[in-house]
C-alpha positions, 0 to 999 in steps of 0.5 A: 785330623778326624777330630779337626774335621769334626770341629769344623763340621760343628762350626758349619752346623752352628751357622758361625753365629758369634757369641754374645761376648764377641758382640759385646766387645765390638759394641764396647769398641764402637762406643769408645770410638764414637763416645756413645755411653749407652752402648758401652754401659750395656757391655760391662758386667761389673758390680752395680751393673745389669746382667750381662749376656755374656756371663749369664748375669753373674758378676765375674769371680763372685758367683758361688763355685759349683753353680751351673753355667748356661751359655745356651742363650749365647748360641742360638744357632747351636741350639737350633742345630742340636748342640750342647751348651758348651759348644759340643755336638749333640750326643757328645759327652762334655760340659753340655751335660751341665744342663739338667734334663728329665730325670737328671740332676744338673752337673756343675761345669767342673763335674761335667768336664771331669766326666767328659775328660774321663779322668774319674776325678782322681787327684794328681800329685800335689807339690809339697810347697807352692810352685811359682811358674812364669810362662814367658816368650817375647814372641806374640801368638805362641800360646802363652795365655792359652797355656796358662789358662788351660794348664791352670784349669786342668790342675784345678780340676784335679785337686790343685789350688791354682792362682793365675796372675795376669801380667799382660795389659791385654788381660786375655787370661782374665777374659778367658777366666771370666774375671772382671778387668775393665779399666778402673778395676783394681788389678795387678797394676795397683799391686805393682805401682801403688803397693796394693796387697795382692790379696786385695785383687785375687778373685775366684773363678766361678766355674772351677773350684780351687782356681783363682785369678789376679786380673790385669787391666789396660792400665798395665800398659803404662806400668812399664814407664811408671815403674822406671823411677821406683826403687827395686823396680824389677822386684815389685812383684816378688815383694808383693808375693813375699807379703802374700800368704800362698800356703794354701796354693799349689801353683801360681802361674804368671802369664807374661806380655809378649815382650822382655820389658819390666813386666816380664822381668818382674815375673822372672824375678818373682818365680823359680820356674820358667815355662816356655811355650814354643810354636812349631814354626820357624819364626818362633825359634828366632827369638828363643835365644834372646829369651834364654839370654834374658833368663840367664841375666836375671838368674845371674843378677836378680834371681839365682833360683831361676831355671827353665823347668818346662818347654811346651810345644804348641800349635802343632800342625801334623800336616806340615813337615816343618812342624815335626822338624821344629819339634824334633830340633827342640827336643834334641836341643833341650832334652827332657825339659820338653813335655812329651805332650804336643798341643795341636791347633784346635778350633775349640781352643780359640773359641773358648775365651769368647764364652769366658771359659777355658777349653777344659769346660767349653769342650772337654772332648776336643783335641785341644782339651785332651792335649792340655789335660795330658800336658798338665798331668805331666807338669804335676807328675814331674813334681812327684818325680823330683820329690817335690810332692808331699 
């Protein structure tokens, strides 16, 4: 609670100035409604476009890994309040350390995050072969994308090579990883519908070495219909992975849309493991039975190797009795499949995507970052316990 109070106080000091990314998104939306091309042209940051205020002028996924990122210009109110470049209060260790000062060598965002997380850069156990994990729950707003992005960032910061496959038409995982995903960008849609090789769309995440993203665009919204007449429509993603060399990867995390349509079924057919984020509220439990039934059907008819390997409790509010009751019921029902770490509600976790970052680099000292760090450590350690590490 003290951490949450500190985060709220930091917001008040910052004057609640919206980041440039928020202003860009609003401008782009207005331009689409009014048909004004001048507004929309300045909002993008793809190849051949001018510098974007939200990305410091770099093209997403193309900047050299290890290049120091500066978002101070995005947060003038933070600078005036003495806050660091990563949204951390002045004096707090965090990704703000990436900014150079007198007698100090500039640190990369990844190095600054590791320093603030206090993990000493120790590499975690790595699986013997690539683990493919589908992150699914048909209920929206339970933390699927947030969990996919922050677990991937945590694993990559500790030596793993991770690919995030964004299968949600909203493209929120692509946004959080600062990878270009405007309409018309080659994406997972082209892989599923047009048989484009997966390797042709994978992009490196600029600030975190070893982290990659296969972006999604709004075109995926029509893929549910376009896939219907195709042969083996449920196995299109699985076939794409069969032709993709994943030997250099340790993890592939597939972020699903909030539905149980063909996109989610493709993800369940492609992966061996399912990670289910469950919000610590009653409504989150109502649709869980339907999800588990779908997983059983896919296992019976399409993917015999599929199983629920991990359940992650998210958006935990320790002030409510219901949250602790839901957590207790889930643990009693699912046992050791449930991670010991619980993800609390965190202002910083919600803010991070507006700066094109995971919370691990945005504010590694926050309660949300620390929780996702521990959850990712559990995911990595469980592979070791099962003898899946090399």
